[in-house]
C-alpha positions as CSV (number, residue, x, y, z in Angstrom):
1,X,-37.5,149.6,-25.1
2,X,-33.9,150.1,-24.0
3,X,-32.8,152.1,-21.0
4,X,-31.3,154.8,-23.1
5,X,-34.3,155.3,-25.3
6,X,-36.6,155.5,-22.4
7,X,-34.8,158.5,-21.3
8,X,-34.6,160.1,-24.7
9,X,-30.8,160.6,-24.4
10,X,-29.9,158.1,-27.3
11,X,-30.7,160.1,-30.4
12,X,-29.1,160.3,-33.8
13,X,-30.5,163.9,-34.5
14,X,-29.1,167.1,-33.5
15,X,-29.5,168.5,-30.1
16,X,-32.3,170.8,-31.0
17,X,-34.1,168.2,-32.6
18,X,-33.6,165.7,-29.8
19,X,-34.7,168.0,-27.1
20,X,-37.8,170.0,-26.4
21,X,-35.7,172.8,-25.3
22,X,-34.7,175.8,-27.6
23,X,-31.1,175.5,-28.7
24,X,-30.6,179.2,-27.8
25,X,-31.7,178.5,-24.1
26,X,-29.1,175.8,-23.8
27,X,-26.3,178.2,-25.4
28,X,-27.0,180.6,-22.4
29,X,-26.2,178.1,-19.9
30,X,-23.1,178.6,-17.6
31,X,-21.5,175.7,-19.1
32,X,-22.0,173.5,-22.1
33,X,-21.8,169.6,-22.6
34,X,-20.5,168.3,-25.8
35,X,-23.1,165.8,-27.2
36,X,-25.3,166.3,-24.0
37,X,-29.0,166.9,-24.1
38,X,-30.2,169.9,-22.4
39,X,-33.3,170.1,-20.1
40,X,-34.6,173.2,-18.3
41,X,-35.6,173.0,-14.7
42,X,-34.2,171.5,-11.5
43,X,-31.8,168.7,-11.3
44,X,-34.0,165.5,-10.4
45,X,-33.1,163.7,-7.2
46,X,-32.9,163.9,-3.4
47,X,-30.2,166.4,-2.1
48,X,-26.6,165.0,-1.4
49,X,-25.8,163.3,1.8
50,X,-24.4,165.6,4.5
51,X,-21.0,164.9,6.0
52,X,-22.8,163.8,9.3
53,X,-25.0,161.4,7.3
54,X,-21.9,159.9,5.5
55,X,-20.0,159.5,8.9
56,X,-23.0,157.8,10.3
57,X,-22.8,155.1,7.5
58,X,-26.0,156.2,5.7
59,X,-25.9,154.9,2.2
60,X,-27.2,157.1,-0.7
61,X,-30.5,156.1,-2.4
62,X,-30.1,154.5,-5.7
63,X,-29.7,155.3,-8.4
64,X,-26.8,157.5,-7.6
65,X,-23.5,158.7,-9.0
66,X,-20.8,156.7,-7.0
67,X,-17.6,158.4,-8.2
68,X,-16.5,161.7,-10.0
69,X,-13.2,162.2,-11.5
70,X,-11.9,165.6,-12.5
71,X,-8.1,165.9,-13.0
72,X,-7.9,169.5,-12.0
73,X,-10.7,171.3,-10.0
74,X,-9.1,174.8,-10.9
75,X,-10.9,175.8,-14.0
76,X,-9.9,179.0,-15.9
77,X,-12.8,181.3,-16.8
78,X,-13.9,180.4,-20.4
79,X,-12.3,176.8,-20.1
80,X,-13.2,175.4,-23.5
81,X,-12.8,171.8,-22.9
82,X,-12.7,169.8,-19.6
83,X,-13.3,166.1,-19.0
84,X,-15.3,164.6,-16.2
85,X,-16.0,161.1,-15.8
86,X,-17.1,158.7,-13.0
87,X,-19.3,155.8,-12.3
88,X,-23.1,155.2,-11.2
89,X,-25.0,152.4,-9.6
90,X,-25.9,149.6,-11.9
91,X,-29.4,150.7,-12.3
92,X,-28.5,154.0,-13.8
93,X,-29.3,155.0,-17.6
94,X,-28.1,158.6,-17.6
95,X,-26.4,161.3,-15.5
96,X,-27.5,164.7,-15.2
97,X,-25.3,167.6,-14.0
98,X,-25.6,171.5,-13.5
99,X,-24.3,174.2,-11.3
100,X,-25.9,174.4,-7.9
101,X,-27.2,178.0,-7.4
102,X,-27.4,179.3,-11.1
103,X,-28.3,178.2,-14.6
104,X,-31.7,177.3,-15.9
105,X,-31.4,173.6,-16.3
106,X,-29.1,170.5,-16.5
107,X,-27.4,168.4,-19.0
108,X,-28.0,164.8,-19.6
109,X,-25.4,162.1,-20.9
110,X,-25.9,158.2,-21.1
111,X,-24.1,155.8,-18.9
112,X,-21.6,153.6,-20.6
113,X,-20.0,150.2,-20.2
114,X,-20.0,148.2,-16.8
115,X,-16.9,148.4,-14.9
116,X,-16.0,144.9,-13.8
117,X,-13.4,146.0,-11.2
118,X,-16.1,147.9,-9.5
119,X,-18.9,145.6,-9.0
120,X,-20.4,146.2,-12.5
121,X,-21.0,149.9,-11.8
122,X,-21.7,151.8,-15.0
123,X,-19.2,154.2,-16.4
124,X,-20.1,157.9,-17.5
125,X,-18.1,160.6,-19.2
126,X,-18.6,164.1,-20.5
127,X,-16.7,167.0,-22.1
128,X,-17.6,170.5,-20.6
129,X,-16.9,173.9,-21.8
130,X,-17.3,176.7,-19.1
131,X,-18.6,180.1,-19.8
132,X,-16.9,183.5,-19.4
133,X,-19.9,184.7,-17.4
134,X,-19.6,182.4,-14.4
135,X,-18.5,184.3,-11.4
136,X,-15.1,183.5,-10.2
137,X,-14.9,181.6,-7.0
138,X,-15.7,178.5,-5.3
139,X,-18.9,176.7,-7.0
140,X,-20.6,173.2,-6.6
141,X,-21.3,170.9,-9.5
142,X,-24.2,168.6,-8.8
143,X,-24.7,165.3,-10.5
144,X,-27.9,163.0,-10.5
145,X,-28.0,159.5,-11.8
146,X,-31.4,158.4,-13.4
147,X,-33.0,155.1,-14.3
148,X,-34.9,154.4,-17.4
149,X,-38.1,155.8,-15.8
150,X,-36.4,158.9,-14.9
151,X,-36.2,158.0,-11.1
152,X,-33.4,159.3,-9.3
153,X,-31.7,158.9,-5.8
154,X,-29.2,161.1,-3.8
155,X,-27.3,163.6,-5.8
156,X,-23.6,163.9,-5.7
157,X,-21.5,167.0,-5.6
158,X,-18.0,168.2,-6.6
159,X,-16.4,171.4,-5.7
160,X,-14.8,173.4,-8.5
161,X,-12.7,176.7,-8.4
162,X,-13.5,179.0,-11.2
163,X,-10.5,181.1,-11.5
164,X,-10.7,184.8,-12.6
165,X,-8.9,186.3,-15.6
166,X,-6.5,188.1,-13.3
167,X,-3.9,185.8,-11.5
168,X,-4.9,185.7,-7.8
169,X,-3.1,182.5,-6.7
170,X,-6.6,181.0,-5.8
171,X,-7.7,183.8,-3.5
172,X,-11.1,184.0,-5.0
173,X,-11.8,180.5,-3.9
174,X,-9.8,180.5,-0.5
175,X,-9.6,184.1,1.0
176,X,-6.7,182.9,3.2
177,X,-4.4,182.4,0.3
178,X,-2.5,185.5,-0.5
179,X,-2.8,187.1,-3.9
180,X,-0.1,188.7,-5.9
181,X,1.2,191.9,-4.2
182,X,0.4,193.7,-7.5
183,X,-1.0,192.9,-11.0
184,X,-0.8,195.2,-14.1
185,X,-3.4,194.1,-16.6
186,X,-4.0,195.0,-20.1
187,X,-7.2,193.6,-21.7
188,X,-8.9,194.5,-25.1
189,X,-12.1,193.8,-27.1
190,X,-10.9,192.9,-30.7
191,X,-8.8,190.0,-32.1
192,X,-5.5,192.0,-32.4
193,X,-2.1,191.4,-31.2
194,X,-1.8,193.9,-28.6
195,X,1.2,194.1,-26.1
196,X,1.5,195.3,-22.6
197,X,4.9,197.0,-22.2
198,X,6.2,198.4,-19.1
199,X,9.4,200.4,-18.5
200,X,11.1,199.6,-15.1
201,X,12.9,202.2,-13.0
202,X,16.2,200.9,-14.5
203,X,14.9,201.8,-17.8
204,X,14.4,198.2,-19.0
205,X,11.5,197.5,-21.4
206,X,9.4,194.6,-20.3
207,X,7.0,192.8,-22.5
208,X,5.9,189.3,-23.6
209,X,9.2,188.7,-25.5
210,X,11.2,190.0,-22.4
211,X,8.7,189.1,-19.7
212,X,10.7,189.7,-16.5
213,X,11.5,192.9,-14.6
214,X,14.4,191.2,-12.8
215,X,17.8,192.6,-14.0
216,X,20.3,190.3,-15.9
217,X,23.2,188.9,-14.0
218,X,26.8,188.5,-15.4
219,X,25.9,185.7,-17.5
220,X,22.8,187.4,-19.1
221,X,20.4,185.3,-16.8
222,X,17.3,186.7,-14.8
223,X,15.8,185.1,-11.7
224,X,12.0,185.4,-12.3
225,X,11.4,184.6,-8.5
226,X,13.6,187.2,-7.1
227,X,11.9,189.6,-4.4
228,X,10.2,192.6,-6.2
229,X,10.2,190.9,-9.6
230,X,7.3,191.2,-12.0
231,X,6.7,188.6,-14.8
232,X,4.3,188.9,-17.9
233,X,2.1,185.8,-18.0
234,X,1.5,185.3,-21.7
235,X,1.8,186.7,-25.2
236,X,-1.9,187.0,-26.1
237,X,-2.9,186.7,-29.8
238,X,0.7,186.6,-30.8
239,X,1.0,186.5,-34.5
240,X,-2.9,187.0,-34.8
241,X,-3.4,183.4,-33.4
242,X,-6.5,183.1,-31.3
243,X,-5.7,181.5,-28.0
244,X,-8.9,182.4,-26.1
245,X,-7.7,185.4,-24.0
246,X,-7.4,189.1,-24.8
247,X,-5.5,189.9,-21.8
248,X,-1.8,190.2,-20.6
249,X,-0.8,190.6,-17.0
250,X,2.4,191.8,-15.4
251,X,2.3,189.9,-11.9
252,X,4.3,191.0,-9.0
253,X,4.1,188.1,-6.4
254,X,6.0,190.4,-3.9
255,X,6.0,194.4,-3.7
256,X,7.7,195.8,-6.9
257,X,11.2,197.0,-6.4
258,X,11.2,200.7,-5.6
259,X,10.9,203.4,-8.3
260,X,8.6,204.6,-11.1
261,X,7.1,202.3,-13.7
262,X,5.7,203.5,-17.1
263,X,2.9,201.6,-18.7
264,X,2.2,201.5,-22.3
265,X,-0.3,199.6,-24.6
266,X,1.4,198.7,-28.0
267,X,-0.6,197.6,-31.1
268,X,2.0,195.1,-32.7
269,X,-0.5,193.9,-35.4
270,X,-4.0,194.9,-36.2
271,X,-4.8,191.4,-37.6
272,X,-7.0,193.0,-40.2
273,X,-9.2,194.7,-37.7
274,X,-10.0,198.5,-38.0
275,X,-9.0,199.4,-34.2
276,X,-9.3,198.2,-30.7
277,X,-10.6,199.3,-27.4
278,X,-8.3,198.7,-24.5
279,X,-8.2,198.8,-20.7
280,X,-5.4,199.1,-18.3
281,X,-6.0,198.3,-14.5
282,X,-4.0,198.0,-11.4
283,X,-4.9,195.4,-8.7
284,X,-3.3,195.3,-5.2
285,X,-3.5,192.8,-2.4
286,X,-5.0,194.1,0.8
287,X,-6.2,192.6,4.1
288,X,-9.5,190.9,3.8
289,X,-12.6,191.3,6.0
290,X,-11.9,188.3,8.1
291,X,-8.8,187.6,10.2
292,X,-5.9,186.1,8.4
293,X,-7.6,186.6,5.0
294,X,-6.7,188.8,2.0
295,X,-8.5,190.5,-0.9
296,X,-7.7,192.2,-4.1
297,X,-8.6,195.8,-4.9
298,X,-8.6,197.5,-8.1
299,X,-6.5,200.7,-7.6
300,X,-6.5,202.2,-11.2
301,X,-8.6,201.8,-14.4
302,X,-8.4,203.7,-17.7
303,X,-9.6,202.9,-21.3
304,X,-8.2,203.8,-24.6
305,X,-8.5,203.3,-28.3
306,X,-6.0,202.4,-31.1
307,X,-6.5,202.3,-34.9
308,X,-5.0,200.0,-37.3
309,X,-2.7,202.8,-38.4
310,X,-1.0,202.6,-35.1
311,X,0.2,199.1,-35.5
312,X,4.1,199.1,-35.7
313,X,5.3,195.6,-35.5
314,X,7.1,196.5,-32.3
315,X,9.2,199.1,-33.6
316,X,7.9,201.7,-31.1
317,X,7.0,201.6,-27.4
318,X,3.3,202.1,-28.1
319,X,0.8,204.5,-26.4
320,X,1.6,205.8,-23.0
321,X,-1.3,205.0,-20.6
322,X,0.0,205.9,-16.9
323,X,2.7,205.1,-14.3
324,X,2.9,203.9,-10.7
325,X,5.3,204.6,-8.0
326,X,6.6,201.6,-5.9
327,X,8.2,202.4,-2.5
């Protein structure tokens, strides 16, 4: 019996047939692993070594994950495809992974070829999709290497930052990082081309096609980094093309230039839907609970509904929602 078959991770059948776990249970996990096998319960293995133990020269018990590679540990909420890879000790047959603290089980992938440049350690790789229900903030992924009999040594750990849908400059993972001074956010519940539109105190209309509140200079250029400037971050569902997010944000990194701003929700194209329910909210930076920390406070929220007949292809401003005064 080879080391993969012993663990049950080498299987030509679909996941539901390969595992004793119901497929619906795996699909409710905080993240999914493509071509991985899901198992309910705790991740096998001993706790990761502490910093003190590592500094004291204590070696992890084998089999163990010896390295973890993730190109960017800042992961957007609902990230559909993120590669993780690394190596294990030479006696490992598979690697299990799960979030520490939540989820009902772990995902299992087989080890791969030996890395001759690293003493024959075995490579592993997985493709993960992160769910939209994961609480934003700093979280730990835990990894366990297992041999052909299912034995595991010390787990390994990796910190990842799950970014919220609202831009916060990483504040949800590091409260000492200052978030934007103000975020005006429009979100919606149906696959339609809905646009956030804001009229500035000078009378300019800002939307995804004209995304900056900064005035034009003599050459017709704008400085998106000028103090008091807001910038719309995306054109979501433009031309009815799905891109994963149903939200547009006008982000002011510094306090907005003084004056009154008018906020509209404009249904550009209903994309075959009968209508859409939307939410407009404002989020402002404020001092955090700890010294030299920051927090984000929602200062306004309002819902509304638009029908397909309201779609106008951008020929109208849209539906007025509210205004705010910047001083």
